[in-house]
C-alpha positions in Angstrom: -91.8 -21.6 -6.2 -95.3 -22.0 -7.6 -97.6 -19.1 -8.3 -100.1 -20.3 -5.7 -97.3 -20.2 -3.1 -96.1 -16.7 -4.1 -99.7 -15.3 -4.0 -100.0 -16.8 -0.5 -96.7 -15.2 0.5 -98.1 -11.8 -0.6 -101.4 -12.5 1.3 -99.4 -13.5 4.5 -97.3 -10.3 4.2 -100.4 -8.1 3.8 -102.2 -9.7 6.8 -99.1 -9.0 8.9 -98.8 -5.4 7.7 -102.5 -4.8 8.5 -102.1 -6.3 12.0 -98.9 -4.2 12.5 -101.0 -1.0 11.8 -103.8 -2.1 14.1 -101.6 -3.2 17.0 -98.9 -0.5 16.8 -101.0 2.6 15.8 -104.7 2.0 16.0 -104.9 0.0 19.2 -106.8 2.8 21.0 -108.9 3.7 18.0 -110.2 0.4 16.6 -112.7 -1.8 18.4 -110.6 -4.2 20.3 -112.9 -7.2 20.0 -110.5 -8.3 17.2 -107.9 -8.7 19.9 -110.2 -10.2 22.4 -109.8 -7.3 24.9 -112.2 -4.7 26.1 -111.4 -1.0 25.4 -110.7 -0.2 29.0 -107.7 -2.5 28.8 -106.0 -0.4 26.2 -103.6 1.5 28.6 -102.4 -1.8 30.1 -101.7 -3.4 26.7 -100.6 -0.5 24.6 -96.8 -1.0 25.0 -97.2 -4.8 24.5 -99.3 -4.3 21.4 -96.8 -1.8 20.0 -94.0 -4.3 20.3 -96.0 -7.2 18.9 -97.2 -5.0 16.1 -93.6 -4.4 15.0 -92.9 -8.2 15.2 -95.6 -8.6 12.6 -94.1 -5.9 10.4 -90.7 -7.6 10.6 -92.2 -10.9 9.6 -93.9 -9.2 6.6 -90.6 -7.7 5.6 -88.9 -11.1 5.8 -91.4 -12.5 3.3 -91.0 -9.5 1.0 -87.2 -9.8 1.2 -87.6 -13.5 0.3 -89.7 -12.8 -2.7 -87.3 -10.1 -3.9 -84.3 -12.4 -3.5 -86.2 -15.2 -5.3 -87.0 -13.0 -8.2 -83.5 -11.4 -8.2 -81.8 -14.7 -9.0 -81.0 -15.8 -5.4 -83.4 -18.7 -5.3 -81.8 -20.5 -2.3 -81.8 -17.3 -0.2 -85.3 -16.4 -1.2 -86.7 -19.8 -0.5 -84.9 -20.0 2.8 -86.3 -16.7 4.0 -89.8 -17.5 2.9 -89.8 -20.9 4.4 -88.3 -19.7 7.7 -90.8 -16.9 8.1 -93.7 -19.1 7.1 -92.7 -21.7 9.7 -92.4 -18.9 12.2 -95.9 -17.6 11.4 -97.4 -21.1 11.4 -95.8 -21.7 14.8 -97.3 -18.4 16.1 -100.7 -19.4 14.9 -100.4 -22.8 16.7 -99.4 -21.0 19.9 -102.3 -18.6 19.6 -104.7 -21.6 19.1 -103.3 -23.4 22.2 -103.4 -20.2 24.3 -107.0 -19.6 23.2 -108.0 -23.2 24.3 -106.2 -22.7 27.6 -108.2 -19.4 28.0 -105.2 -17.5 29.2 -106.8 -14.1 29.2 -110.5 -14.3 28.0 -113.3 -16.7 27.2 -112.3 -19.6 24.9 -112.7 -19.8 21.2 -112.4 -16.1 20.5 -109.0 -16.1 18.7 -109.8 -18.4 15.8 -110.0 -15.6 13.2 -106.5 -14.6 14.1 -105.3 -18.2 14.1 -106.7 -18.7 10.5 -105.4 -15.3 9.3 -102.0 -15.9 10.7 -101.6 -19.6 9.9 -103.5 -20.4 6.7 -101.5 -18.3 4.2 -98.1 -19.6 5.4 -99.5 -23.2 5.5 -100.5 -22.7 1.8 -97.0 -21.5 1.0 -95.4 -24.5 2.7 -97.7 -27.0 1.0 -97.5 -25.5 -2.5 -93.9 -24.3 -2.6 
């Protein structure tokens, strides 16, 4: 796997760790505009955000496990983990973009930062791997 792809794997994992922290633990403390929700919605979305935050952590762990396997001499296992998780993240970013355009919960075109943060690093991995 190329150096560019491996750097993108690390970036994707870090993005998802940061989102895990924000969603699972800081949801009531950080300004929720990054999630497209006003602060008075926190009680209603706290449980949802906690669960989704841990999904993000598990995705990051999958990427880290893939890199560890790759560098530990298990290239097929490592590449398989990295590719699967990257396709999962890319798919999630597409779903977020579609949901944003359908304006499922707020005015349109507010989720593009999340779409790019979630989708661009795994796309780079898939292109350069």
